[in-house]
N, CA, C and O of each residue as an XYZ file, in Angstrom:
872
protein
N       9.083     21.098     -4.544
C       9.666     19.793     -4.818
C       9.635     18.941     -3.566
O       9.828     19.432     -2.454
N       9.387     17.640     -3.767
C       9.179     16.738     -2.647
C       9.944     15.435     -2.876
O       9.935     14.888     -3.978
N      10.608     14.942     -1.826
C      11.236     13.634     -1.835
C      10.504     12.733     -0.858
O      10.158     13.165      0.242
N      10.263     11.478     -1.245
C       9.451     10.571     -0.431
C      10.136      9.215     -0.317
O      10.634      8.668     -1.301
N      10.150      8.684      0.906
C      10.670      7.340      1.143
C       9.693      6.583      2.046
O       9.136      7.155      2.983
N       9.492      5.319      1.766
C       8.576      4.520      2.564
C       9.158      4.166      3.917
O      10.364      3.964      4.060
N       8.289      4.094      4.900
C       8.666      3.645      6.230
C       7.543      2.780      6.770
O       6.473      2.712      6.166
N       7.763      2.130      7.875
C       6.752      1.235      8.431
C       5.465      2.000      8.740
O       5.453      2.890      9.590
N       4.386      1.647      8.044
C       3.101      2.265      8.309
C       2.886      3.628      7.688
O       1.921      4.310      8.032
N       3.766      4.050      6.773
C       3.573      5.367      6.172
C       4.723      5.762      5.272
O       5.415      4.916      4.705
N       4.915      7.072      5.151
C       5.920      7.633      4.267
C       6.618      8.802      4.955
O       5.991      9.554      5.699
N       7.921      8.952      4.702
C       8.670     10.111      5.182
C       8.849     11.072      4.003
O       9.279     10.677      2.920
N       8.511     12.329      4.239
C       8.521     13.351      3.191
C       9.552     14.420      3.536
O       9.632     14.863      4.682
N      10.336     14.834      2.549
C      11.259     15.959      2.693
C      10.932     16.955      1.590
O      10.798     16.570      0.428
N      10.804     18.227      1.942
C      10.465     19.247      0.949
C      11.128     20.562      1.319
O      11.315     20.870      2.496
N      11.480     21.334      0.297
C      12.076     22.633      0.526
C      11.055     23.721      0.221
O      10.424     23.712     -0.836
N      10.899     24.653      1.147
C      10.012     25.795      0.948
C      10.737     27.050      1.417
O      11.172     27.136      2.565
N      10.863     28.030      0.506
C      11.539     29.293      0.814
C      12.941     29.066      1.372
O      13.377     29.750      2.298
N      13.619     28.111      0.799
C      15.008     27.864      1.164
C      15.216     26.937      2.342
O      16.350     26.558      2.635
N      14.136     26.559      3.029
C      14.250     25.705      4.213
C      13.678     24.323      3.921
O      12.600     24.200      3.340
N      14.405     23.286      4.326
C      13.932     21.922      4.127
C      13.209     21.450      5.381
O      13.738     21.532      6.489
N      11.989     20.953      5.186
C      11.199     20.389      6.274
C      11.024     18.898      6.028
O      11.049     18.439      4.886
N      10.849     18.154      7.103
C      10.683     16.705      7.007
C       9.510     16.301      7.882
O       9.444     16.696      9.046
N       8.584     15.521      7.341
C       7.438     15.079      8.120
C       6.974     13.710      7.642
O       7.506     13.156      6.680
N       5.984     13.183      8.325
C       5.463     11.850      8.036
C       4.024     11.956      7.564
O       3.251     12.763      8.080
N       3.663     11.130      6.570
C       2.269     11.012      6.149
C       1.876      9.537      6.204
O       2.724      8.649      6.110
N       0.584      9.297      6.356
C       0.107      7.917      6.420
C      -0.129      7.343      5.033
O       0.124      6.163      4.792
N      -0.622      8.191      4.109
C      -0.979      7.725      2.783
C      -0.339      8.609      1.708
O      -0.281      9.830      1.852
N       0.134      7.988      0.642
C       0.768      8.716     -0.459
C      -0.169      9.765     -1.053
O       0.280     10.844     -1.441
N      -1.446      9.464     -1.129
C      -2.405     10.379     -1.751
C      -2.524     11.707     -1.010
O      -3.038     12.675     -1.571
N      -2.059     11.776      0.240
C      -2.121     13.028      0.998
C      -1.324     14.144      0.319
O      -1.606     15.325      0.522
N      -0.335     13.769     -0.482
C       0.487     14.770     -1.166
C      -0.285     15.512     -2.248
O       0.158     16.558     -2.721
N      -1.438     14.974     -2.641
C      -2.175     15.545     -3.765
C      -3.581     16.000     -3.364
O      -4.507     15.972     -4.175
N      -3.726     16.413     -2.118
C      -4.993     16.947     -1.680
C      -5.249     18.284     -2.363
O      -4.360     18.844     -3.005
N      -6.479     18.791     -2.218
C      -6.924     19.996     -2.929
C      -5.931     21.150     -2.806
O      -5.650     21.843     -3.784
N      -5.400     21.353     -1.588
C      -4.529     22.508     -1.353
C      -3.066     22.236     -1.710
O      -2.245     23.153     -1.711
N      -2.742     20.983     -2.013
C      -1.353     20.612     -2.287
C      -1.170     20.334     -3.775
O      -1.783     19.418     -4.323
N      -0.332     21.125     -4.419
C      -0.058     20.936     -5.842
C       1.452     20.918     -6.067
O       2.021     21.894     -6.556
N       2.105     19.799     -5.706
C       3.566     19.751     -5.845
C       3.996     19.816     -7.303
O       3.317     19.310     -8.197
N       5.139     20.450     -7.516
C       5.679     20.559     -8.871
C       6.371     19.272     -9.296
O       6.233     18.830    -10.437
N       7.123     18.668     -8.365
C       7.820     17.405     -8.620
C       7.748     16.558     -7.360
O       7.991     17.050     -6.258
N       7.415     15.290     -7.524
C       7.467     14.325     -6.429
C       8.412     13.210     -6.854
O       8.179     12.549     -7.866
N       9.470     13.000     -6.093
C      10.432     11.930     -6.361
C      10.285     10.896     -5.252
O      10.488     11.207     -4.079
N       9.938      9.685     -5.617
C       9.605      8.671     -4.614
C      10.378      7.384     -4.856
O      10.542      6.940     -5.992
N      10.846      6.800     -3.767
C      11.594      5.547     -3.828
C      10.609      4.379     -3.786
O      10.372      3.786     -2.734
N      10.048      4.066     -4.935
C       9.136      2.924     -5.064
C       9.010      2.592     -6.554
O       8.984      3.508     -7.376
N       8.933      1.321     -6.922
C       8.693      0.993     -8.329
C       7.354      1.553     -8.798
O       6.345      1.434     -8.104
N       7.355      2.161     -9.975
C       6.112      2.737    -10.504
C       5.620      1.939    -11.702
O       4.637      1.209    -11.577
N       6.266      2.048    -12.860
C       5.835      1.243    -14.002
C       6.139     -0.220    -13.756
O       7.258     -0.566    -13.376
N       5.147     -1.094    -13.970
C       5.305     -2.514    -13.632
C       5.211     -3.381    -14.882
O       4.298     -3.212    -15.689
N       6.145     -4.302    -15.044
C       6.158     -5.132    -16.252
C       5.107     -6.240    -16.210
O       4.632     -6.629    -15.143
N       4.757     -6.734    -17.392
C       3.879     -7.903    -17.452
C       4.640     -9.147    -17.033
O       4.081    -10.056    -16.420
N       5.929     -9.178    -17.372
C       6.784    -10.311    -17.003
C       8.234     -9.865    -17.082
O       8.554     -8.857    -17.711
N       9.097    -10.619    -16.443
C      10.522    -10.352    -16.523
C      10.969     -9.123    -15.751
O      10.215     -8.548    -14.966
N      12.229     -8.731    -15.998
C      12.846     -7.618    -15.280
C      12.726     -6.335    -16.084
O      12.665     -6.369    -17.313
N      12.692     -5.204    -15.391
C      12.650     -3.906    -16.048
C      14.063     -3.481    -16.468
O      15.038     -3.759    -15.771
N      14.154     -2.812    -17.603
C      15.436     -2.326    -18.085
C      16.038     -1.311    -17.114
O      17.255     -1.276    -16.932
N      15.194     -0.485    -16.489
C      15.708      0.527    -15.562
C      16.390     -0.097    -14.352
O      17.380      0.436    -13.851
N      15.862     -1.232    -13.881
C      16.490     -1.906    -12.747
C      17.844     -2.482    -13.145
O      18.809     -2.401    -12.386
N      17.906     -3.056    -14.323
C      19.194     -3.588    -14.807
C      20.217     -2.469    -14.965
O      21.383     -2.634    -14.606
N      19.779     -1.322    -15.505
C      20.693     -0.195    -15.710
C      21.205      0.341    -14.375
O      22.385      0.665    -14.242
N      20.307      0.435    -13.383
C      20.712      0.938    -12.068
C      21.714     -0.002    -11.405
O      22.706      0.446    -10.831
N      21.453     -1.296    -11.484
C      22.385     -2.262    -10.884
C      23.755     -2.199    -11.551
O      24.782     -2.313    -10.882
N      23.768     -2.020    -12.853
C      25.042     -1.952    -13.572
C      25.859     -0.741    -13.121
O      27.065     -0.852    -12.905
N      25.205      0.415    -12.978
C      25.908      1.616    -12.533
C      26.420      1.469    -11.103
O      27.536      1.884    -10.788
N      25.603      0.880    -10.247
C      25.959      0.783     -8.826
C      26.972     -0.310     -8.542
O      27.615     -0.302     -7.492
N      27.120     -1.246     -9.462
C      28.143     -2.264     -9.308
C      27.793     -3.317     -8.265
O      26.691     -3.312     -7.716
N      28.734     -4.224     -7.991
C      28.451     -5.343     -7.085
C      28.161     -4.937     -5.646
O      27.448     -5.649     -4.939
N      28.700     -3.801     -5.198
C      28.496     -3.404     -3.799
C      27.090     -2.885     -3.545
O      26.418     -3.351     -2.625
N      26.639     -1.939     -4.335
C      25.352     -1.285     -4.096
C      24.253     -1.751     -5.043
O      23.082     -1.447     -4.817
N      24.597     -2.471     -6.080
C      23.591     -2.911     -7.038
C      22.538     -3.821     -6.442
O      21.399     -3.851     -6.908
N      22.921     -4.573     -5.398
C      21.961     -5.490     -4.775
C      20.837     -4.749     -4.045
O      19.835     -5.359     -3.674
N      20.996     -3.444     -3.840
C      19.949     -2.668     -3.165
C      18.776     -2.363     -4.103
O      17.725     -1.905     -3.652
N      18.953     -2.615     -5.400
C      17.871     -2.395     -6.365
C      17.077     -3.692     -6.482
O      17.467     -4.601     -7.214
N      15.964     -3.772     -5.757
C      15.151     -4.979     -5.753
C      14.370     -5.097     -7.064
O      13.984     -4.079     -7.639
N      14.131     -6.311     -7.543
C      13.322     -6.474     -8.747
C      11.902     -5.946     -8.527
O      11.285     -6.221     -7.498
N      11.395     -5.195     -9.490
C      10.020     -4.701     -9.391
C       9.061     -5.870     -9.583
O       9.308     -6.736    -10.423
N       7.979     -5.910     -8.825
C       7.004     -6.988     -9.034
C       6.267     -6.804    -10.355
O       6.060     -5.679    -10.809
N       5.877     -7.906    -10.962
C       5.006     -7.813    -12.127
C       3.587     -7.520    -11.646
O       3.295     -7.639    -10.456
N       2.712     -7.140    -12.565
C       1.327     -6.877    -12.159
C       0.658     -8.145    -11.637
O      -0.180     -8.079    -10.737
N       1.017     -9.278    -12.187
C       0.464    -10.546    -11.701
C       0.897    -10.797    -10.258
O       0.093    -11.230     -9.432
N       2.162    -10.526     -9.955
C       2.655    -10.689     -8.592
C       1.957     -9.737     -7.634
O       1.671    -10.092     -6.490
N       1.684     -8.525     -8.108
C       1.065     -7.510     -7.258
C      -0.312     -7.953     -6.787
O      -0.754     -7.566     -5.705
N      -0.988     -8.754     -7.587
C      -2.341     -9.206     -7.251
C      -2.342    -10.481     -6.410
O      -3.404    -10.924     -5.973
N      -1.166    -11.082     -6.175
C      -1.098    -12.350     -5.460
C      -1.449    -12.186     -3.981
O      -1.177    -11.144     -3.385
N      -2.046    -13.205     -3.403
C      -2.411    -13.202     -1.981
C      -1.283    -13.707     -1.092
O      -1.256    -13.422      0.105
N      -0.363    -14.448     -1.669
C       0.814    -14.912     -0.938
C       2.013    -14.799     -1.864
O       1.855    -14.723     -3.083
N       3.210    -14.786     -1.294
C       4.410    -14.516     -2.086
C       4.656    -15.611     -3.121
O       4.831    -16.776     -2.764
N       4.669    -15.233     -4.420
C       4.998    -16.218     -5.460
C       6.431    -16.707     -5.310
O       7.284    -15.994     -4.781
N       6.693    -17.910     -5.771
C       8.020    -18.507     -5.638
C       9.084    -17.695     -6.375
O      10.251    -17.695     -5.982
N       8.680    -17.002     -7.443
C       9.658    -16.239     -8.236
C       9.753    -14.779     -7.814
O      10.304    -13.960     -8.550
N       9.228    -14.442     -6.644
C       9.273    -13.065     -6.144
C      10.167    -13.004     -4.910
O      10.010    -13.807     -3.991
N      11.094    -12.065     -4.885
C      12.013    -11.963     -3.752
C      11.279    -11.514     -2.490
O      10.219    -10.891     -2.556
N      11.862    -11.841     -1.354
C      11.293    -11.414     -0.070
C      11.251     -9.892      0.012
O      10.287     -9.319      0.520
N      12.294     -9.241     -0.488
C      12.347     -7.777     -0.430
C      11.233     -7.145     -1.267
O      10.585     -6.195     -0.827
N      11.015     -7.668     -2.461
C       9.961     -7.129     -3.316
C       8.586     -7.389     -2.708
O       7.696     -6.541     -2.791
N       8.412     -8.560     -2.099
C       7.138     -8.854     -1.440
C       6.917     -7.915     -0.261
O       5.782     -7.539      0.034
N       7.986     -7.541      0.404
C       7.882     -6.663      1.562
C       7.378     -5.271      1.226
O       6.762     -4.616      2.067
N       7.634     -4.807     -0.004
C       7.177     -3.466     -0.396
C       5.917     -3.531     -1.259
O       5.475     -2.512     -1.790
N       5.345     -4.711     -1.396
C       4.198     -4.900     -2.290
C       3.049     -3.953     -1.986
O       2.486     -3.356     -2.904
N       2.689     -3.802     -0.713
C       1.534     -2.962     -0.369
C       1.781     -1.496     -0.738
O       0.854     -0.795     -1.145
N       3.016     -1.039     -0.599
C       3.337      0.338     -0.959
C       3.367      0.526     -2.473
O       2.950      1.568     -2.977
N       3.855     -0.470     -3.196
C       3.824     -0.408     -4.658
C       2.377     -0.298     -5.125
O       2.061      0.518     -5.991
N       1.510     -1.112     -4.559
C       0.092     -1.097     -4.925
C      -0.549      0.245     -4.580
O      -1.338      0.778     -5.360
N      -0.209      0.787     -3.415
C      -0.766      2.074     -2.992
C      -0.433      3.182     -3.985
O      -1.312      3.935     -4.404
N       0.830      3.276     -4.354
C       1.261      4.320     -5.291
C       0.681      4.061     -6.679
O       0.245      4.988     -7.361
N       0.680      2.815     -7.084
C       0.159      2.453     -8.399
C      -1.302      2.892     -8.550
O      -1.673      3.452     -9.582
N      -2.116      2.649     -7.549
C      -3.530      3.012     -7.615
C      -3.710      4.525     -7.700
O      -4.539      5.011     -8.469
N      -2.933      5.271     -6.911
C      -3.035      6.735     -6.949
C      -2.677      7.260     -8.334
O      -3.395      8.096     -8.882
N      -1.570      6.777     -8.907
C      -1.112      7.297    -10.186
C      -2.029      6.895    -11.336
O      -2.172      7.642    -12.304
N      -2.642      5.735    -11.240
C      -3.570      5.314    -12.287
C      -4.864      6.121    -12.249
O      -5.505      6.311    -13.283
N      -5.253      6.597    -11.070
C      -6.521      7.313    -10.926
C      -6.387      8.829    -11.010
O      -7.360      9.531    -11.289
N      -5.166      9.335    -10.764
C      -4.969     10.780    -10.656
C      -3.958     11.238    -11.705
O      -2.751     11.067    -11.532
N      -4.460     11.820    -12.789
C      -3.576     12.227    -13.887
C      -2.586     13.305    -13.454
O      -1.437     13.312    -13.895
N      -3.036     14.223    -12.583
C      -2.153     15.291    -12.115
C      -1.000     14.721    -11.300
O       0.140     15.167    -11.433
N      -1.293     13.742    -10.463
C      -0.251     13.094     -9.661
C       0.713     12.334    -10.566
O       1.926     12.372    -10.362
N       0.173     11.652    -11.554
C       1.004     10.881    -12.487
C       1.967     11.785    -13.246
O       3.100     11.391    -13.521
N       1.532     12.974    -13.579
C       2.351     13.900    -14.365
C       3.585     14.375    -13.622
O       4.611     14.646    -14.246
N       3.510     14.482    -12.294
C       4.624     15.078    -11.536
C       5.428     14.062    -10.726
O       6.434     14.422    -10.115
N       5.000     12.800    -10.712
C       5.654     11.800     -9.858
C       6.685     10.997    -10.640
O       6.419     10.514    -11.740
N       7.867     10.867    -10.046
C       8.986     10.170    -10.686
C       9.547      9.118     -9.736
O       9.705      9.372     -8.541
N       9.842      7.954    -10.264
C      10.502      6.924     -9.466
C      11.983      7.244     -9.332
O      12.649      7.565    -10.316
N      12.497      7.155     -8.099
C      13.925      7.313     -7.858
C      14.410      6.133     -7.025
O      13.615      5.347     -6.512
N      15.706      6.028     -6.902
C      16.301      5.043     -5.982
C      17.411      5.761     -5.225
O      18.314      6.314     -5.853
N      17.371      5.768     -3.889
C      18.346      6.529     -3.107
C      19.792      6.236     -3.458
O      20.610      7.153     -3.521
N      20.123      4.963     -3.689
C      21.522      4.649     -3.974
C      21.958      5.214     -5.321
O      23.132      5.532     -5.511
N      21.019      5.341     -6.257
C      21.341      5.977     -7.528
C      21.468      7.495     -7.339
O      22.303      8.139     -7.975
N      20.632      8.054     -6.461
C      20.760      9.480     -6.125
C      22.139      9.755     -5.537
O      22.821     10.696     -5.943
N      22.544      8.923     -4.573
C      23.855      9.109     -3.943
C      24.991      8.872     -4.940
O      26.047      9.496     -4.832
N      24.784      7.987     -5.897
C      25.783      7.741     -6.941
C      26.116      9.046     -7.664
O      27.288      9.382     -7.835
N      25.089      9.777     -8.085
C      25.328     11.032     -8.801
C      25.784     12.132     -7.850
O      26.596     12.977     -8.227
N      25.278     12.131     -6.637
C      25.701     13.110     -5.643
C      27.191     12.937     -5.325
O      27.884     13.895     -4.982
N      27.660     11.698     -5.446
C      29.036     11.348     -5.103
C      29.964     11.405     -6.321
O      31.002     10.744     -6.340
N      29.593     12.189     -7.330
C      30.454     12.329     -8.501
C      30.479     11.108     -9.393
O      31.526     10.734     -9.922
N      29.306     10.477     -9.563
C      29.168      9.297    -10.422
C      29.973      8.103     -9.913
O      30.653      7.411    -10.670
N      29.870      7.891     -8.610
C      30.542      6.747     -7.985
C      29.654      6.217     -6.859
O      29.112      7.003     -6.083
N      29.497      4.886     -6.760
C      28.663      4.334     -5.689
C      29.301      4.545     -4.321
O      30.524      4.613     -4.203
N      28.470      4.646     -3.295
C      28.963      4.733     -1.928
C      29.572      3.384     -1.538
O      29.028      2.331     -1.869
N      30.689      3.425     -0.841
C      31.403      2.186     -0.526
C      30.642      1.277      0.438
O      30.525      0.077      0.191
N      30.123      1.837      1.537
C      29.558      1.017      2.604
C      28.028      1.064      2.609
O      27.447      2.054      2.162
N      27.366      0.019      3.102
C      25.904      0.016      3.220
C      25.424      1.154      4.116
O      26.150      1.596      5.006
N      24.207      1.624      3.879
C      23.717      2.808      4.569
C      23.501      2.602      6.066
O      23.520      3.571      6.824
N      23.299      1.374      6.502
C      23.031      1.141      7.923
C      24.293      0.853      8.728
O      24.220      0.640      9.938
N      25.447      0.843      8.069
C      26.713      0.750      8.790
C      27.187      2.166      9.110
O      26.951      3.080      8.321
N      27.847      2.366     10.246
C      28.274      3.718     10.632
C      29.056      4.441      9.542
O      28.830      5.627      9.299
N      29.974      3.736      8.885
C      30.767      4.387      7.852
C      29.918      4.728      6.620
O      30.169      5.717      5.932
N      28.910      3.891      6.358
C      28.021      4.168      5.239
C      27.130      5.365      5.507
O      26.925      6.204      4.630
N      26.601      5.442      6.721
C      25.794      6.609      7.084
C      26.646      7.875      7.044
O      26.186      8.920      6.584
N      27.876      7.785      7.521
C      28.759      8.955      7.544
C      29.022      9.471      6.126
O      29.022     10.680      5.891
N      29.246      8.550      5.183
C      29.479      8.968      3.795
C      28.259      9.701      3.235
O      28.396     10.746      2.600
N      27.076      9.154      3.472
C      25.856      9.758      2.942
C      25.551     11.084      3.641
O      25.104     12.041      3.009
N      25.796     11.126      4.941
C      25.572     12.364      5.687
C      26.465     13.494      5.178
O      26.021     14.635      5.051
N      27.711     13.173      4.892
C      28.633     14.208      4.407
C      28.129     14.810      3.099
O      28.209     16.022      2.898
N      27.612     13.970      2.215
C      27.076     14.457      0.950
C      25.829     15.309      1.166
O      25.676     16.365      0.551
N      24.943     14.847      2.041
C      23.703     15.581      2.287
C      23.952     16.888      3.034
O      23.258     17.877      2.796
N      24.927     16.902      3.929
C      25.261     18.153      4.637
C      25.812     19.194      3.663
O      25.512     20.382      3.780
N      26.620     18.742      2.701
C      27.181     19.676      1.724
C      26.084     20.334      0.903
O      26.240     21.464      0.440
N      24.981     19.631      0.724
C      23.871     20.156     -0.072
C      22.811     20.859      0.776
O      22.317     21.919      0.392
N      22.458     20.281      1.925
C      21.326     20.790      2.715
C      21.734     21.584      3.947
O      20.872     22.137      4.630
N      23.025     21.655      4.248
C      23.449     22.318      5.477
C      23.025     21.515      6.695
O      23.150     20.290      6.714
N      22.521     22.208      7.713
C      22.136     21.530      8.946
C      20.764     20.896      8.900
O      20.343     20.294      9.887
N      20.043     21.009      7.781
C      18.677     20.481      7.711
C      18.631     18.977      7.925
O      17.707     18.470      8.560
N      19.620     18.258      7.400
C      19.609     16.809      7.547
C      19.795     16.412      9.011
O      19.151     15.473      9.479
N      20.662     17.111      9.737
C      20.864     16.780     11.153
C      19.627     17.122     11.981
O      19.291     16.399     12.919
N      18.957     18.208     11.643
C      17.723     18.567     12.343
C      16.648     17.516     12.126
O      15.904     17.178     13.046
N      16.570     17.005     10.917
C      15.582     15.964     10.629
C      15.934     14.655     11.334
O      15.054     13.979     11.868
N      17.211     14.299     11.337
C      17.630     13.063     12.008
C      17.369     13.116     13.508
O      17.117     12.086     14.134
N      17.428     14.310     14.082
C      17.163     14.460     15.513
C      15.697     14.193     15.847
O      15.346     14.046     17.018
N      14.843     14.130     14.828
C      13.410     13.939     15.042
C      12.927     12.543     14.636
O      11.726     12.330     14.471
N      13.845     11.600     14.475
C      13.430     10.274     14.009
C      12.453      9.604     14.963
O      11.554      8.891     14.517
N      12.608      9.816     16.267
C      11.650      9.220     17.212
C      10.266      9.823     17.011
O       9.267      9.104     17.026
N      10.203     11.127     16.824
C       8.924     11.796     16.581
C       8.323     11.345     15.252
O       7.108     11.186     15.132
N       9.176     11.145     14.270
C       8.710     10.700     12.959
C       8.407      9.205     12.935
O       7.832      8.701     11.970
N       8.787      8.505     13.981
C       8.649      7.045     14.101
C       9.179      6.340     12.851
O       8.463      5.596     12.180
N      10.438      6.595     12.564
C      11.077      5.979     11.410
C      12.534      5.683     11.737
O      13.023      6.018     12.816
N      13.211      5.058     10.799
C      14.633      4.779     10.943
C      15.451      5.945     10.371
O      14.952      6.727      9.561
N      16.688      6.047     10.795
C      17.542      7.133     10.311
C      17.720      7.069      8.791
O      17.735      8.099      8.117
N      17.856      5.852      8.263
C      18.069      5.745      6.820
C      16.840      6.162      6.019
O      16.973      6.528      4.851
N      15.632      6.118      6.619
C      14.441      6.620      5.936
C      14.575      8.124      5.679
O      14.195      8.618      4.617
N      15.116      8.836      6.657
C      15.313     10.279      6.517
C      16.394     10.558      5.472
O      16.227     11.432      4.621
N      17.496      9.819      5.538
C      18.560      9.997      4.538
C      18.015      9.781      3.132
O      18.319     10.546      2.217
N      17.211      8.742      2.964
C      16.695      8.414      1.639
C      15.679      9.450      1.155
O      15.643      9.764     -0.035
N      14.854      9.985      2.057
C      13.903     11.033      1.668
C      14.648     12.289      1.213
O      14.247     12.937      0.246
N      15.730     12.628      1.911
C      16.535     13.792      1.513
C      17.205     13.542      0.157
O      17.270     14.443     -0.680
N      17.702     12.323     -0.056
C      18.313     12.001     -1.347
C      17.287     12.114     -2.472
O      17.605     12.579     -3.567
N      16.049     11.685     -2.193
C      14.979     11.802     -3.186
C      14.670     13.269     -3.475
O      14.428     13.639     -4.624
N      14.677     14.108     -2.430
C      14.449     15.544     -2.630
C      15.561     16.144     -3.480
O      15.294     16.972     -4.351
N      16.799     15.738     -3.237
C      17.924     16.210     -4.050
C      17.644     15.946     -5.530
O      17.885     16.805     -6.379
N      17.135     14.753     -5.830
C      16.820     14.420     -7.210
C      15.603     15.186     -7.707
O      15.563     15.589     -8.870
N      14.607     15.393     -6.845
C      13.427     16.174     -7.249
C      13.841     17.567     -7.721
O      13.294     18.089     -8.692
N      14.800     18.157     -7.033
C      15.278     19.484     -7.440
C      16.050     19.405     -8.750
O      15.976     20.325     -9.564
N      16.781     18.335     -8.963
C      17.472     18.139    -10.245
C      16.469     17.976    -11.383
O      16.682     18.482    -12.484
N      15.387     17.274    -11.113
C      14.343     17.116    -12.128
C      13.756     18.477    -12.478
O      13.593     18.806    -13.653
N      13.440     19.266    -11.455
C      12.862     20.595    -11.674
C      13.816     21.500    -12.449
O      13.379     22.340    -13.236
N      15.122     21.328    -12.225
C      16.127     22.166    -12.893
C      16.553     21.618    -14.256
O      17.378     22.225    -14.940
N      15.989     20.465    -14.654
C      16.351     19.874    -15.938
C      17.723     19.232    -15.946
O      18.316     19.072    -17.013
N      18.247     18.856    -14.782
C      19.585     18.283    -14.683
C      19.591     16.779    -14.409
O      20.653     16.157    -14.408
N      18.430     16.195    -14.179
C      18.358     14.785    -13.794
C      18.630     13.868    -14.985
O      18.494     14.259    -16.144
N      19.018     12.642    -14.658
C      19.293     11.612    -15.662
C      18.253     10.513    -15.502
O      18.003     10.050    -14.389
N      17.646     10.093    -16.606
C      16.631      9.037    -16.564
C      17.189      7.751    -17.154
O      17.826      7.760    -18.208
N      16.942      6.650    -16.466
C      17.393      5.327    -16.913
C      16.180      4.425    -17.149
O      15.374      4.224    -16.241
N      16.043      3.875    -18.374
C      16.796      4.210    -19.581
C      16.323      5.551    -20.140
O      15.284      6.050    -19.707
N      17.050      6.151    -21.088
C      16.680      7.472    -21.594
C      15.292      7.515    -22.238
O      14.583      8.516    -22.135
N      14.913      6.423    -22.901
C      13.601      6.339    -23.548
C      12.852      5.126    -22.997
O      12.800      4.078    -23.641
N      12.275      5.274    -21.810
C      11.675      4.117    -21.132
C      10.389      3.619    -21.798
O       9.644      4.371    -22.427
N      10.174      2.331    -21.628
C       8.910      1.741    -22.058
C       7.811      2.142    -21.084
O       8.078      2.491    -19.934
N       6.573      2.086    -21.561
C       5.417      2.304    -20.703
C       4.798      0.957    -20.355
O       4.805      0.031    -21.166
N       4.262      0.856    -19.143
C       3.598     -0.385    -18.771
C       2.174     -0.399    -19.334
O       1.794      0.492    -20.093
N       1.405     -1.392    -18.966
C       0.070     -1.568    -19.549
C      -0.898     -0.466    -19.149
O      -1.978     -0.370    -19.734
N      -0.553      0.368    -18.175
C      -1.387      1.486    -17.760
C      -0.765      2.825    -18.126
O      -1.203      3.873    -17.650
N       0.248      2.787    -18.969
C       0.853      4.042    -19.442
C       1.843      4.670    -18.491
O       2.199      5.837    -18.658
N       2.301      3.921    -17.489
C       3.272      4.432    -16.526
C       4.690      4.080    -16.998
O       4.967      2.942    -17.378
N       5.572      5.073    -16.964
C       6.944      4.848    -17.437
C       7.710      3.925    -16.504
O       7.663      4.078    -15.283
N       8.415      2.966    -17.089
C       9.281      2.078    -16.313
C      10.685      2.653    -16.356
O      11.511      2.256    -17.178
N      10.942      3.598    -15.455
C      12.210      4.330    -15.444
C      12.599      4.699    -14.030
O      11.753      4.777    -13.138
N      13.880      4.926    -13.833
C      14.413      5.444    -12.572
C      15.202      6.702    -12.887
O      16.068      6.695    -13.761
N      14.905      7.782    -12.176
C      15.544      9.070    -12.417
C      16.448      9.441    -11.254
O      16.144      9.121    -10.105
N      17.555     10.111    -11.539
C      18.480     10.516    -10.472
C      19.206     11.795    -10.887
O      20.032     12.308    -10.132
C-alpha cells in the first residue's frame, strides 16, 4: 500500500513493507508502476475524475463533512476544458491552477495504464484526518504549530516513530513538513482501502468522460 502527496517538482511517497513505513521522493507519478513495482493500493492527494463542467459531488461532500474550518482546503477540481488551457481561466481558482500540471500528469497515466487505474484512489488529507480523528475535523490549519501537533499525535498513534523519522528527512526529501504528514495520511487511507474499511464519497460516484471515478476515499 502506498500514500502519495504532491510536492514542488515531484511527489512524496509513504509505504509500509514488512511492518516498517518508508518515505521517499519520486519525480514522476508513473514511477510507481514500473515493471518491478505492482502496488496493491495507491492513495493519492490529487483530483482524478474530472467533470465536463461545474463542481464534483465528491468535493461538495468533503467540504460539508469538514465544515467551515477545513472545508476550504478542498479545492475545486478543474474541468477537462480548464486542464487544456494555456493560461488560468477566469473561473478557475489560483489553487486549482497551481496543481494543474500534477492533475494532468496523473490523468494521463491513469488513462493509458489500466493496471494503474485499477489500484489508484483519490484521497484528501483533511478527510483522512477527519476519520482518523473520530469523524471530526482538525481544529487548526496544518501549517500552524497547533495544527501540526494535532496531526502528528494522530499519526504517531498509528505509525509509531515512523512519522518523526520521516519528518527528520524533509531536507533530504526536499519537501515541506506538511507534505510528509499528508503522504502518511494517504497511506493510512490506502491501508483502510486494502482492509475494506474505507469510506467513498459519494458512495456511488459518477464516471468522467474517460471512465475515471469522481470520488474521494478516506
